[in-house]
C-alpha positions in Angstrom: 0.0 0.0 0.0 1.2 3.5 -0.8 2.8 5.1 2.3 0.9 8.3 1.7 -2.5 6.4 2.0 -1.5 4.8 5.3 -1.0 8.3 6.7 -4.6 9.3 6.0 -6.7 9.9 9.1 -10.1 8.1 9.1 -12.6 9.8 6.7 -15.2 10.2 9.5 -12.8 12.4 11.4 -12.0 14.4 8.3 -15.7 15.0 7.6 -16.3 16.1 11.2 -13.3 18.4 11.1 -14.2 19.9 7.7 -17.8 20.7 8.9 -16.5 22.1 12.2 -13.9 24.2 10.5 -16.5 25.6 8.1 -18.9 26.5 10.8 -16.2 27.2 13.5 -18.7 25.4 15.7 -19.0 21.8 16.9 -22.7 22.3 17.4 -23.2 23.5 13.8 -21.1 20.6 12.5 -23.2 18.1 14.5 -26.4 19.5 13.2 -25.2 19.3 9.6 -23.9 15.7 9.9 -26.7 14.4 12.2 -24.4 13.9 15.2 -24.3 15.3 18.7 -21.9 18.1 19.7 -20.1 15.6 21.9 -19.6 13.2 19.1 -18.0 15.9 16.9 -15.8 17.0 19.8 -14.6 13.4 20.3 -13.8 13.1 16.5 -11.8 16.3 16.5 -9.9 15.3 19.7 -9.0 12.0 18.1 -7.8 13.8 14.9 -5.7 16.2 16.9 -4.1 13.3 18.8 -3.4 11.6 15.5 -1.8 14.7 14.0 -0.1 15.8 17.1 -1.3 19.4 16.8 -4.2 21.5 18.1 -6.6 22.4 15.3 -9.0 24.5 17.5 -8.7 26.7 20.5 -11.5 26.2 23.0 -12.7 29.3 24.8 -15.8 29.5 26.9 -17.9 27.0 24.9 -16.7 28.6 21.6 -14.1 27.1 19.3 -11.7 28.9 17.0 -9.3 27.5 14.3 -5.6 27.7 15.0 -3.2 28.6 12.2 -2.5 24.9 11.7 -6.3 24.1 11.8 -7.0 26.8 9.1 -4.3 25.5 6.8 -5.4 21.9 7.3 -9.0 22.9 6.9 -8.3 24.5 3.4 -6.6 21.3 2.2 -9.3 18.9 3.6 -12.2 21.1 2.2 -10.7 21.0 -1.3 -10.0 17.3 -1.2 -13.4 16.3 0.0 -15.1 18.6 -2.5 -13.1 17.1 -5.3 -14.0 13.6 -4.2 -17.7 14.4 -3.9 -17.7 16.1 -7.3 -16.1 13.1 -9.0 -18.3 10.6 -7.2 -21.4 12.6 -8.3 -20.1 12.6 -11.9 -19.5 8.8 -11.8 -22.9 8.1 -10.3 -24.6 10.6 -12.4 -26.0 12.1 -9.2 -26.0 15.7 -10.3 -29.6 15.6 -11.4 -30.3 19.3 -11.3 -31.7 20.9 -14.5 -34.3 18.4 -15.6 -33.9 15.1 -17.5 -31.0 14.7 -19.9 -31.8 12.9 -23.1 -28.7 12.1 -25.3 -29.5 11.7 -28.9 -27.6 11.2 -32.1 -27.3 14.5 -33.9 -29.4 13.6 -37.0 -32.2 12.0 -35.0 -32.2 15.0 -32.7 -32.5 17.5 -35.6 -34.9 15.7 -37.9 -36.9 13.4 -35.6 -36.9 14.4 -32.0 -37.1 18.2 -32.0 -40.2 18.5 -34.2 -42.0 16.1 -31.8 -40.7 17.3 -28.4 -43.4 20.0 -28.1 -45.9 17.2 -27.7 -44.1 15.9 -24.7 -43.9 19.4 -23.1 -47.6 19.9 -23.7 -48.3 16.6 -21.9 -45.8 17.1 -19.2 -45.2 20.9 -18.7 -43.6 20.3 -15.3 -40.7 18.2 -16.7 -37.7 19.9 -18.2 -35.9 17.9 -20.9 -32.3 18.8 -21.8 -31.3 17.4 -25.2 -27.6 16.6 -25.5 -26.7 15.9 -29.2 -23.7 13.8 -30.2 -21.9 12.2 -33.1 -20.0 9.6 -31.0 -21.5 6.5 -29.4 -22.8 6.8 -25.9 -19.7 4.9 -24.6 -17.8 8.2 -25.5 -20.1 10.4 -23.4 -18.2 12.5 -20.9 -21.3 13.6 -19.0 -24.0 11.5 -17.5 -27.4 11.1 -19.1 -30.8 9.8 -18.1 -31.9 8.4 -21.4 -30.2 7.9 -24.8 -31.3 7.2 -28.4 -28.8 5.7 -30.8 -28.4 3.2 -33.6 -28.6 -0.3 -32.1 -25.3 -1.6 -33.6 -23.3 1.1 -31.9 -21.5 0.3 -28.6 -23.6 1.0 -25.4 -21.2 0.0 -22.6 -23.0 -0.3 -19.2 -26.1 1.6 -20.3 -29.2 -0.5 -19.8 -31.3 -1.3 -22.9 -35.0 -0.3 -22.4 -36.4 -1.1 -25.8 -35.7 -1.1 -29.5 -37.6 0.3 -32.4 -37.9 -0.6 -36.1 -36.9 1.6 -39.0 -36.7 1.3 -42.8 -33.8 2.4 -45.0 -34.2 3.6 -48.6 -32.6 6.0 -51.1 -33.6 9.7 -51.2 -32.5 12.6 -53.3 -33.6 16.1 -54.4 -36.6 16.1 -56.8 -34.5 17.9 -59.6 -31.7 15.3 -59.5 -33.6 12.8 -61.6 -36.8 14.7 -62.5 -40.1 13.8 -60.8 -41.6 12.8 -64.2 -39.1 9.9 -64.3 -39.8 8.5 -60.9 -39.5 5.9 -59.7 -36.5 4.5 -61.5 -35.1 0.9 -61.2 -32.8 0.7 -58.2 -29.9 -0.6 -60.3 -29.8 2.8 -62.1 -28.7 4.4 -58.9 -25.2 3.2 -59.6 -24.9 5.8 -62.4 -25.5 8.7 -59.9 -23.2 10.1 -57.1 -24.0 8.2 -53.9 -23.6 10.2 -50.8 -22.1 8.3 -47.9 -21.4 8.7 -44.2 -18.5 6.4 -43.6 -17.0 5.8 -40.1 -14.7 3.1 -38.7 -16.2 0.8 -37.5 -19.3 1.2 -39.7 -22.1 1.1 -37.1 -24.9 1.6 -39.6 -25.9 0.5 -43.1 -24.0 2.0 -46.0 -24.4 1.5 -49.8 -22.6 -1.8 -50.2 -24.8 -3.5 -47.5 -27.9 -1.8 -48.8 -27.4 -3.1 -52.3 -26.8 -6.6 -51.0 -29.8 -6.5 -48.8 -31.9 -5.2 -51.7 -30.7 -8.0 -54.0 -29.1 -5.6 -56.4 -25.8 -6.3 -58.2 -23.7 -3.1 -57.9 -20.1 -3.6 -59.0 -19.2 0.0 -59.9 -20.5 3.2 -58.4 -19.1 6.5 -57.2 -19.5 7.6 -53.6 -19.0 11.1 -52.1 -18.1 10.7 -48.4 -19.0 13.0 -45.5 -18.0 12.8 -41.8 -21.6 13.3 -40.5 -25.0 12.2 -41.5 -26.6 15.6 -41.3 -24.1 16.8 -43.9 -25.1 13.8 -46.1 -28.8 14.8 -45.9 -28.0 18.5 -46.6 -26.0 17.5 -49.6 -28.9 15.4 -50.9 -31.3 18.3 -50.4 -28.8 20.5 -52.4 -29.0 18.0 -55.3 -25.4 16.6 -55.0 -26.4 13.0 -55.1 -28.5 10.2 -53.6 -28.3 9.4 -49.9 -29.6 6.5 -47.8 -32.4 7.8 -45.6 -33.9 6.4 -42.5 -37.7 6.6 -42.6 -38.0 8.3 -39.1 -35.3 10.8 -39.9 -36.3 11.8 -43.5 -40.1 11.7 -43.1 -40.3 15.5 -42.6 -38.0 16.3 -45.6 -40.1 14.0 -47.8 -43.3 15.6 -46.6 -41.9 19.1 -47.3 -40.9 18.0 -50.8 -37.2 18.7 -50.2 -36.4 15.0 -50.8 -38.1 12.3 -52.9 -37.6 8.5 -53.1 -36.0 7.7 -56.5 -36.9 4.0 -56.3 -39.4 1.9 -54.3 -36.9 -0.6 -52.7 -36.4 -0.3 -48.9 -34.8 -2.4 -46.2 -36.8 -3.0 -43.0 -34.8 -3.2 -39.8 -36.9 -4.4 -36.9 -34.5 -3.2 -34.2 -32.6 -0.3 -35.8 -32.9 2.1 -32.9 -32.3 1.5 -29.2 -33.3 3.5 -26.2 -31.0 3.2 -23.1 -31.2 4.1 -19.5 -28.0 6.0 -18.4 -26.2 6.3 -15.1 -27.6 9.8 -14.2 -30.1 9.8 -11.4 -32.7 12.2 -12.7 -36.1 12.3 -11.1 -37.6 8.9 -11.5 -41.1 10.0 -12.4 -39.7 12.3 -15.1 -37.4 9.7 -16.6 -40.3 7.2 -16.6 -42.6 9.6 -18.3 -40.1 10.5 -21.0 -39.2 6.8 -21.6 -42.9 6.0 -22.0 -43.4 8.9 -24.4 -40.4 7.8 -26.5 -41.7 4.3 -26.7 -45.1 5.6 -27.8 -43.5 7.9 -30.5 -41.2 5.2 -31.8 -43.9 2.6 -32.0 
């Protein structure tokens, strides 16, 4: 064991001392920690005996920090605060500020945000903070209550609540092919620029897998690669090529006429999206209400 660790006084004495130093009162420390004034006094006396110095001066039922006590109090206060803050981060215990919902950026922009007003209308007392991300939830540096991400992506220790289906099909701007020509045979897509979001590892379906799943022989085609799926969709809207669209994500763009389906083929994925429970300890009722609403919306 590290020699420095063996020199640490018992934590219970440090907690009692830190509270007493902050209040400059054994009675105040006892009220904060749920102990009697006598118990606090005993803990401080044991700590002073262990350290071999006086931490407080006792005068007429009042106590005052000595110079050594004040220096030690500053050190202990910072150390305990750091420990408490890191423990809260690991537990996800800092639940102030509503329920944290982590969502992949594209689903947040195109699927979640247009619907979230419905949840607020049904539950005006629950605040939802949406945290968007490109990385899997295993890369999250801050705790979350719930998360939505593609099922194939790593989830670590997050607990799976449920999965939802989705369908994947090509989409493009109306003017790229001409609406009077639609739909075209899917094999003709290989003559057009195919917009791709490629990452390593490939957590979601890309063109090679889509062609195989659709039973289409596609030996030669040109892809234009992007580092985020929102950019892929924006490039499709701008007429730069054909993208793969997830039904839940592109439904609004199809309805607005910004995108169309150039062919009829689609791949159904029965468990494409997953909703997870994270480590953050938000208010249980709020988390349950949001999870139930997400299940309803995704079903």
